[in-house]
N, C-alpha and C positions, 0 to 999 in steps of 0.2 A: 422539515427535517432539514439537518444541518448539511451543506455542501463538503463531499469529500474530493480532493486530490489525491490519487496513487500516483506514489514514485517508487521506483524501483528500477533493476535492470534488466534487459530484455529476458523474456521468458521465466521472471519469475512468478507469473499467472495473477498480472492484474487486469487483464481484459475479461480471462476465465472468471476471474472473482465477480469482477463489475455483472456479467451475465448472469451469475449465481443471485446477486444481489437484486437484481431486475427479476429474476424469477424467469429467465430466458433458458432455452436450449443450449448447450454449451457446443460450443464450436471453435475450431481455431482461428484467429484472426490477426494479424499482424499489425499493430498501432503505427501509423506513418507519421502521423502529426498528432497533437493535443485536439484531443475529442472532447467538446463540451456537451455534457449530458445536464439534464434538469437537476440533478442533484448531485453528479459526480463527474469528474474530470478526468479522464484517462490519457497519460503521458508515455511517449515511446521511452523505451528502456534506453535509448542512445543518449537522449537528454541527461540523463542520470552518470553515464558510462564517460561522456565526455566531458572535458574539463571547460572547454570553450561553450558548451550549450548548457553548464548548471543553472547560470544566471538567469535562464530563461525560465527555469523551474523556479526560482525564487519569485519573479514577476508573476507567474500562473498561480502562485500559490496564493497569491492576493485575493483571487477570485472564489477561493475556497473559505469555508468556516473551520476545516480540520485538515489538517496533512497525514496522510497513511503513508508511513514507510515501509514498504513490501520486501519481504524475505524470503525465499523459499528455503524448505526445510533441507532441499536439495543443493543448495549452494555450498560450493568449496571456499568461498571466503565471502566477508562482509563488503559490502559497495560504500556503506557510509561510516565514516570516522566518528571517531569519539565525541560526544557532548555536541554533534552539529543540530540536535532539536533544540539546543538552549537559544539559539539565535533565531528562531521563528516566532514571530507574533501571533500565532493561533496553537490552539493544541494539538502536539504531534502525538499520534498512535503509532505502535508498530504492528504489523500484520505478518505472520508467519504462514505462507502458504504450502500446498503440498504435504500437510502434515500426517496423511494417510500412505505416503509412499514408503514402501518397506526400505529403501536406501536411504532415507533423508534422517536428518539429525535437528528435529525441532527444538530441543532444549539448547543447542548451540545457537541456533538462528535466533532463540530469543534473549540469550544472552549478548549476543551482537546488537540488537536493536534496545537492548537496556543499555548497553554503552553507548550507544547512539544518542541515548537521552529520552527513551520512550518509557515514560512511567505503566502505561496501558498497553498491553500486548494480547493481541488476539490470534488463536490458532484455527485456521480453517482448511478444511478439504473442499473445495468447490464441486468437485465431481461428487461426493458423497453428500453435500449442503450442511455439512458440519461446521458450527462456528459462525455460519453466515448470518442467523438471527440474532447473534449477540453484537456484531457490529452493526445491523439494522435498529437494533433498541438503543445501542448508543447515539446512533446519528439520530434518533427520534427525540433523544433527551431535548430539553430546551438549552438553547442558547446562552451561554454567559457572557456577561461583557467586562 
């Protein structure tokens, strides 16, 4: 399985998505530091939200095979600037979380992720376990060099 790093703002659903990907019981946990799993790296939202910490994400991304930019369907704005994915040396995927939230706008979040440079975008509801298998299938594809 390819190793994934998740990057997004606080409360975007990164840790909950990781729990769903692992088949764990969903529970709220605030990520305080970069957490290394065997196949997934979880990053605190503050790293993406604070300019002086953004460089750390670039360094941590070298530990992964795939970079996942996470944007919740309920977010009022996009954290990621246009074309940011083009600077990566690994595949960058977009993940829209909270797709089942009635107040969400998943298509808007998808547009933001595509403008950031994500060619592949997954739609996920960790609570309903929708879209989780599609991400697992993607991560199980052979590595390309």
